[in-house]
MDAnalysis code that builds the backbone (N, CA, C; Angstrom):
import MDAnalysis as mda
import numpy as np

u = mda.Universe.empty(192, n_residues=64, atom_resindex=np.repeat(np.arange(64), 3), trajectory=True)
u.add_TopologyAttr("name", ["N", "CA", "C"] * 64)
u.add_TopologyAttr("resid", np.arange(1, 65))
u.add_TopologyAttr("resname", ["MET", "PRO", "LYS", "MET", "LYS", "THR", "THR", "ARG", "GLY", "ALA", "ALA", "LYS", "ARG", "PHE", "LYS", "LYS", "THR", "ALA", "THR", "GLY", "LYS", "TYR", "LYS", "ARG", "HIS", "HIS", "SER", "HIS", "LYS", "THR", "HIS", "ILE", "LEU", "ASN", "LYS", "LYS", "PRO", "THR", "LYS", "ARG", "LEU", "ARG", "LYS", "LEU", "ARG", "LYS", "ALA", "THR", "LEU", "ILE", "SER", "GLU", "ALA", "ASP", "MET", "SER", "ARG", "VAL", "LYS", "ALA", "MET", "LEU", "PRO", "GLY"])
u.atoms.positions = np.array([
    [0.849, -1.187, 0.000],
    [0.000, 0.000, 0.000],
    [0.893, 1.249, 0.000],
    [0.603, 2.222, -0.877],
    [1.446, 3.419, -0.939],
    [1.241, 4.323, 0.275],
    [2.186, 5.225, 0.458],
    [2.084, 6.186, 1.560],
    [0.892, 7.109, 1.325],
    [0.326, 7.601, 2.418],
    [-0.768, 8.574, 2.306],
    [-0.175, 9.947, 2.006],
    [-0.813, 10.676, 1.107],
    [-0.321, 12.004, 0.781],
    [-0.944, 13.046, 1.713],
    [-0.149, 14.040, 2.049],
    [-0.620, 15.160, 2.851],
    [-1.394, 16.112, 1.954],
    [-2.516, 16.615, 2.445],
    [-3.253, 17.659, 1.733],
    [-2.457, 18.953, 1.888],
    [-1.925, 19.457, 0.783],
    [-1.005, 20.593, 0.854],
    [-1.674, 21.858, 1.383],
    [-2.942, 22.065, 1.070],
    [-3.658, 23.236, 1.581],
    [-3.757, 23.211, 3.089],
    [-3.980, 22.020, 3.642],
    [-4.083, 21.883, 5.097],
    [-2.718, 22.056, 5.746],
    [-1.674, 21.583, 5.079],
    [-0.321, 21.699, 5.638],
    [0.091, 23.164, 5.785],
    [-0.437, 24.022, 4.912],
    [-0.105, 25.445, 4.975],
    [-0.933, 26.169, 6.030],
    [-2.075, 25.597, 6.412],
    [-2.989, 26.283, 7.327],
    [-2.885, 25.834, 8.776],
    [-2.490, 24.604, 9.026],
    [-2.480, 24.068, 10.378],
    [-1.088, 23.654, 10.797],
    [-0.784, 23.887, 12.079],
    [0.494, 23.449, 12.640],
    [0.198, 22.583, 13.856],
    [0.926, 21.490, 14.001],
    [0.716, 20.590, 15.128],
    [1.492, 21.102, 16.336],
    [0.853, 21.091, 17.510],
    [1.520, 21.523, 18.730],
    [2.230, 20.330, 19.367],
    [2.983, 20.595, 20.409],
    [3.738, 19.533, 21.078],
    [2.819, 18.515, 21.743],
    [1.611, 18.950, 22.112],
    [0.669, 18.046, 22.775],
    [-0.212, 17.286, 21.787],
    [-0.029, 17.531, 20.484],
    [-0.792, 16.801, 19.477],
    [-2.039, 17.514, 18.992],
    [-2.276, 18.728, 19.485],
    [-3.417, 19.507, 19.009],
    [-2.981, 20.288, 17.769],
    [-3.929, 20.929, 17.101],
    [-3.614, 21.686, 15.891],
    [-3.960, 23.151, 16.082],
    [-3.047, 24.007, 15.624],
    [-3.176, 25.443, 15.737],
    [-3.661, 25.993, 14.396],
    [-4.473, 27.048, 14.447],
    [-4.950, 27.690, 13.227],
    [-4.992, 29.197, 13.437],
    [-5.067, 29.924, 12.327],
    [-5.204, 31.377, 12.398],
    [-6.655, 31.767, 12.139],
    [-7.021, 32.950, 12.570],
    [-8.389, 33.420, 12.375],
    [-8.602, 33.934, 10.957],
    [-9.851, 33.936, 10.542],
    [-10.215, 34.485, 9.233],
    [-10.644, 35.945, 9.396],
    [-11.041, 36.585, 8.320],
    [-11.550, 37.972, 8.281],
    [-10.485, 39.001, 8.656],
    [-9.243, 38.783, 8.266],
    [-8.163, 39.678, 8.662],
    [-7.401, 40.221, 7.449],
    [-7.936, 40.068, 6.225],
    [-7.153, 40.443, 5.054],
    [-7.561, 41.766, 4.413],
    [-8.857, 42.023, 4.247],
    [-9.250, 43.283, 3.602],
    [-10.557, 43.775, 4.202],
    [-10.947, 45.001, 3.820],
    [-12.107, 45.704, 4.394],
    [-11.944, 45.776, 5.919],
    [-10.816, 46.335, 6.338],
    [-10.500, 46.387, 7.766],
    [-10.980, 47.671, 8.435],
    [-11.359, 48.678, 7.630],
    [-11.759, 49.969, 8.199],
    [-12.983, 49.865, 9.085],
    [-13.947, 49.045, 8.680],
    [-15.201, 48.958, 9.432],
    [-15.119, 48.036, 10.642],
    [-14.037, 47.284, 10.753],
    [-13.894, 46.356, 11.877],
    [-13.195, 47.070, 13.034],
    [-13.733, 46.940, 14.228],
    [-13.130, 47.622, 15.381],
    [-11.707, 47.133, 15.653],
    [-10.887, 48.006, 16.194],
    [-9.496, 47.671, 16.509],
    [-9.424, 46.513, 17.486],
    [-10.363, 46.479, 18.417],
    [-10.397, 45.402, 19.403],
    [-10.584, 44.051, 18.715],
    [-11.459, 44.016, 17.709],
    [-11.711, 42.764, 16.970],
    [-10.467, 42.334, 16.194],
    [-9.799, 43.285, 15.550],
    [-8.597, 42.968, 14.781],
    [-7.468, 42.479, 15.678],
    [-7.366, 43.048, 16.868],
    [-6.357, 42.610, 17.834],
    [-6.596, 41.167, 18.242],
    [-7.859, 40.813, 18.459],
    [-8.196, 39.443, 18.857],
    [-7.964, 38.451, 17.723],
    [-8.086, 38.908, 16.477],
    [-7.889, 38.024, 15.323],
    [-6.413, 37.731, 15.059],
    [-5.510, 38.505, 15.667],
    [-4.076, 38.297, 15.450],
    [-3.591, 36.964, 15.981],
    [-4.025, 36.622, 17.170],
    [-3.506, 35.436, 17.841],
    [-4.057, 34.154, 17.227],
    [-3.212, 33.151, 17.151],
    [-3.647, 31.836, 16.675],
    [-4.447, 31.146, 17.771],
    [-5.274, 30.204, 17.366],
    [-6.078, 29.453, 18.327],
    [-6.068, 27.988, 17.934],
    [-6.639, 27.136, 18.764],
    [-6.691, 25.703, 18.480],
    [-7.951, 25.379, 17.686],
    [-7.879, 24.350, 16.863],
    [-9.072, 23.941, 16.120],
    [-10.023, 23.239, 17.087],
    [-11.299, 23.227, 16.743],
    [-12.297, 22.624, 17.623],
    [-12.209, 21.105, 17.570],
    [-12.741, 20.470, 18.588],
    [-12.741, 19.005, 18.665],
    [-13.543, 18.399, 17.515],
    [-14.573, 19.116, 17.054],
    [-15.416, 18.623, 15.964],
    [-14.634, 18.501, 14.655],
    [-13.646, 19.357, 14.463],
    [-12.856, 19.340, 13.230],
    [-11.585, 18.505, 13.338],
    [-11.282, 18.016, 14.528],
    [-10.013, 17.322, 14.768],
    [-9.830, 16.104, 13.869],
    [-10.861, 15.287, 13.705],
    [-10.724, 14.063, 12.904],
    [-10.472, 14.384, 11.442],
    [-11.119, 15.440, 10.922],
    [-10.914, 15.810, 9.523],
    [-9.517, 16.334, 9.269],
    [-9.009, 17.143, 10.189],
    [-7.660, 17.696, 10.026],
    [-6.621, 16.581, 10.148],
    [-6.820, 15.648, 11.061],
    [-5.893, 14.526, 11.215],
    [-5.840, 13.686, 9.944],
    [-6.978, 13.527, 9.272],
    [-7.028, 12.758, 8.037],
    [-6.267, 13.461, 6.921],
    [-6.304, 14.796, 6.927],
    [-5.618, 15.564, 5.883],
    [-4.122, 15.647, 6.132],
    [-3.699, 15.478, 7.405],
    [-2.287, 15.583, 7.761],
    [-1.789, 14.291, 8.388],
    [-1.597, 13.244, 7.598],
    [-1.126, 11.992, 8.178],
    [0.339, 12.102, 8.608],
    [0.676, 11.410, 9.669],
    [2.065, 11.365, 10.098],
    [2.523, 12.453, 10.991],
])
């Protein structure tokens, strides 16, 4: 059986942490920023963990 291929789009979006969880960045941070409050943009800067509901799908896209 051949090796499983990594989904390249997922590899660029998610990073695995030391504990085995996956880190992601927030959306809505690229354009039309004038109408968004500074407080909201500040909160969107920090990366966060993916939800438990999405964990199985991300693991399937990133084998190994």
